[in-house]
Residue, then its C-alpha position, 0 to 999 in steps of 0.5 A: m536333318p534333325h530327327l531324321f534317320v536313315l539306314p541304308s541297304s547294303a551288298d548284304l541284301v542281295g542274299a537275304e532273299l535266298e536266305l529267307v526262303s527256308m526260314k520259319s515265319r519267312e514273311s514277318r521277319l522284318r516285322a518282328a525286327i522292327e517292332p521294338l522300334r515302332d514307339a521310337y519313330e513317328y514314321v518308318f519308310i521302307d523302300c522296296p524293289p519293283s519286284l514282289g518277291l520276299l523282301t516286298l512281302n516282308a515290307l508289307v507285313a511290317a508296314d501299316r499302309v503302303l505309298v505307291p510311286l508310280q511312273c507314268e508309263y504304260y508297264a507301270l499300270e501292270g505292275l500296279g495291278s499286281l501290287l494291288r492284288t498282292i496287298e489283297l492277299v496280305k490283308g487276307s492272310l497275313k496282316p488285315g490292317l494293311e491299307l493303301d495310303g495312296v499313289v504318287l505319280t512320277m516321272f510325269d511329263v505334261r507333254n506326253n499323251l501316255a503319261r496323261q492317260v496314265m493319270k486319268d486311268v489310275q485316277a478313275n481306277l483308285p478315286g481318292q487314292v491319288y495324291e494331287t502332287v506329281i513328280r514331273a520328269t526332268s529334261g536336261s542333266a541336274k548335277p547330284q548335290p552331295r549328300q551329308a552323312s546319315h545317321p545310323l537308327 
């Protein structure tokens, strides 16, 4: 796609969290690295691991807004609560302007009572912050489509 640039992760990222532990300003290293690029791009998406470690903390400090994909299952609600508390902590001490942009419900199966209950709970607890569009769970196996080569930043 024209004007879409993807910078994929690599195996080197595995050791990054360990290296960050002893670094000065470890929670803002990513922000410092991408700051010179801010004016060159309309949007920069940072995909994070589902854990709340230093890599995710760096992404939150570098971000202006957080878009949360949430699987429609019970334990995902606990993870969402932890993430929301972390966002508030980051706002309080490291990035006052950080905002929750919204939650996108994923792996939604309309036939599943638990999925519908998760949707209802999230909508009740985060009114106006849950996207109407949901990503449904698919049944059957879809063949993966070949990907085109990505462009470096």
